[in-house]
Backbone bond lengths (Angstrom), bond angles and torsions (degrees), N, CA, C in turn:
res aa  C-N    CA-C-N  psi(-1)  N-CA   C-N-CA  omega(-1)  CA-C   N-CA-C  phi
1 M - - - 1.449 - - 1.531 110.58 -
2 R 1.333 116.28 -43.33 1.465 119.45 179.33 1.521 110.46 -64.81
3 F 1.330 116.08 -38.38 1.459 120.25 179.21 1.528 110.55 -61.70
4 V 1.313 116.66 -42.57 1.467 121.09 -179.80 1.520 110.07 -62.98
5 L 1.328 118.09 -44.82 1.461 121.30 178.08 1.524 111.48 -63.19
6 A 1.323 117.43 -41.57 1.461 121.04 178.36 1.531 110.52 -64.10
7 A 1.313 116.91 -40.32 1.461 120.66 179.23 1.522 111.44 -65.43
8 I 1.309 116.80 -41.29 1.467 120.58 178.30 1.519 110.41 -65.76
9 A 1.327 117.09 -43.16 1.466 121.12 179.12 1.528 110.56 -62.22
10 A 1.317 116.89 -43.02 1.466 120.68 179.66 1.524 110.72 -63.91
11 T 1.307 116.86 -41.60 1.461 120.95 178.85 1.525 111.04 -62.32
12 L 1.319 117.02 -43.02 1.464 120.54 178.71 1.522 111.28 -64.80
13 I 1.312 117.18 -42.17 1.467 120.83 -179.68 1.521 110.51 -63.85
14 I 1.318 117.05 -44.01 1.464 120.62 179.01 1.529 110.44 -63.97
15 G 1.313 117.10 -41.20 1.471 120.63 178.89 1.512 112.46 -62.66
16 V 1.320 117.21 -43.37 1.467 121.10 179.54 1.525 110.29 -66.74
17 A 1.323 116.79 -43.78 1.463 120.57 -179.72 1.528 111.32 -62.39
18 T 1.308 116.83 -41.47 1.464 121.19 -179.74 1.521 111.33 -66.21
19 S 1.321 117.27 -44.69 1.466 119.50 -178.84 1.522 110.99 -68.82
20 T 1.329 118.22 -35.29 1.463 121.31 178.39 1.514 110.72 -65.67
21 T 1.324 117.08 -43.42 1.462 121.29 178.90 1.517 110.49 -64.21
22 S 1.300 117.81 -42.61 1.453 122.36 179.58 1.525 110.64 -63.19
23 F 1.320 117.13 -43.87 1.462 121.41 179.22 1.520 110.70 -63.02
24 A 1.334 116.95 -43.15 1.463 120.97 -179.36 1.520 110.59 -63.17
25 Q 1.328 118.47 -40.53 1.457 121.69 179.30 1.520 111.01 -65.76
26 K 1.327 117.90 -42.16 1.466 120.89 178.40 1.519 110.34 -62.52
27 K 1.323 117.08 -42.40 1.462 121.41 179.55 1.527 110.27 -63.11
28 K 1.335 117.33 -41.94 1.459 121.91 179.02 1.526 110.35 -62.92
29 D 1.330 117.46 -43.12 1.459 121.49 178.91 1.521 111.30 -61.79
30 Q 1.332 117.16 -40.11 1.459 121.22 179.11 1.522 110.81 -65.64
31 V 1.325 116.84 -42.27 1.465 120.80 179.77 1.518 109.66 -65.38
32 T 1.334 117.36 -42.69 1.457 121.11 -179.88 1.520 110.74 -62.86
33 R 1.330 116.58 -46.07 1.466 120.09 178.74 1.519 111.29 -60.61
34 A 1.333 116.76 -42.01 1.463 120.49 179.61 1.521 110.12 -64.24
35 S 1.324 117.81 -40.77 1.456 121.35 179.93 1.522 111.18 -64.42
36 V 1.322 116.97 -43.52 1.463 120.36 178.84 1.524 109.87 -62.64
37 N 1.316 116.78 -45.09 1.471 119.90 179.36 1.523 111.62 -61.67
38 E 1.338 117.30 -40.04 1.462 120.64 177.93 1.522 111.11 -62.83
39 C 1.320 117.38 -42.04 1.461 121.03 -179.58 1.530 111.21 -68.87
40 I 1.325 116.80 -36.85 1.465 119.38 176.60 1.525 110.04 -66.06
41 Q 1.320 117.57 -41.52 1.464 120.50 177.16 1.527 111.02 -62.52
42 L 1.332 117.18 -39.89 1.459 121.03 177.63 1.531 110.41 -63.62
43 A 1.323 116.16 -40.76 1.471 119.89 177.74 1.532 110.26 -61.51
44 R 1.312 116.26 -42.24 1.475 119.59 178.27 1.533 110.75 -63.78
45 Q 1.326 116.80 -40.08 1.465 120.23 177.63 1.523 111.62 -63.23
46 R 1.325 115.59 -31.57 1.464 120.67 -179.37 1.527 112.63 -83.93
47 G 1.344 117.20 1.15 1.454 120.17 172.96 1.518 116.48 108.63
48 W 1.314 118.97 -1.81 1.456 120.27 177.36 1.519 108.95 -75.27
49 T 1.318 116.36 142.83 1.468 120.62 179.18 1.527 109.62 -97.66
50 D 1.330 115.63 169.20 1.463 120.23 177.95 1.531 111.10 -61.36
51 S 1.325 117.15 -36.96 1.465 119.23 179.05 1.529 110.74 -68.25
52 D 1.331 117.96 -32.57 1.471 120.76 175.04 1.521 110.40 -64.86
53 L 1.329 116.30 -41.67 1.459 121.29 -175.71 1.527 112.30 -74.56
54 S 1.333 117.71 -25.33 1.462 119.83 -175.86 1.518 112.86 -107.06
55 A 1.311 118.00 17.28 1.464 120.44 178.73 1.520 108.59 -65.22
56 G 1.310 115.79 96.71 1.457 121.01 -173.86 1.515 113.01 -77.51
57 G 1.299 116.36 142.46 1.441 122.37 173.90 1.520 115.90 84.09
58 A 1.315 117.67 -13.50 1.460 119.53 -179.16 1.521 109.80 -75.38
59 K 1.334 115.71 125.06 1.461 119.20 179.37 1.524 110.95 -70.28
60 S 1.305 116.43 -37.21 1.453 120.95 -179.23 1.521 109.02 -111.29
61 N 1.313 115.90 90.60 1.454 122.06 -179.34 1.530 107.55 -118.30
62 P 1.323 117.76 107.12 1.472 120.05 -176.23 1.530 113.33 -59.04
63 A 1.318 117.58 -35.95 1.466 119.94 179.71 1.528 110.22 -67.18
64 R 1.320 117.30 -42.54 1.465 122.03 176.99 1.523 110.27 -63.36
65 D 1.326 116.68 -42.19 1.462 120.95 177.92 1.525 111.16 -61.61
66 F 1.329 116.58 -37.60 1.463 120.84 177.86 1.525 110.77 -61.77
67 V 1.332 116.31 -45.74 1.462 120.50 -179.44 1.531 110.46 -64.67
68 I 1.318 116.93 -40.85 1.470 120.08 178.70 1.528 110.42 -63.19
69 R 1.328 117.74 -45.04 1.473 120.54 177.73 1.520 110.66 -61.96
70 C 1.319 116.99 -37.39 1.462 121.06 177.81 1.524 110.21 -62.50
71 L 1.326 117.14 -44.73 1.451 121.09 179.48 1.523 112.00 -64.23
72 Q 1.326 116.30 -29.90 1.454 120.89 177.80 1.522 112.15 -81.49
73 G 1.328 116.49 -5.52 1.455 120.70 178.15 1.516 113.72 87.06
74 R 1.319 117.13 10.77 1.456 119.90 -178.32 1.521 112.91 -97.50
75 Q 1.311 117.39 2.94 1.453 121.21 -177.60 1.519 108.63 -139.91
76 R 1.290 118.17 115.78 1.463 120.84 176.63 1.493 111.85 -141.70
């Protein structure tokens, strides 16, 4: 009987821990996506174009650097 209660308690604890971790990760992803979108919008307001922001492969891309600085909180 004690074993059954311990097994049920362990199952409930694992279920709660798993759902809490999953919820926290989803919330973090939403916040990150919102932050990136806000920084991209700020870059557009500051005059960067979509082609500036999507210049793929360029190591030195000023528009990309602007968005990264914005995400770090150094550009507002």
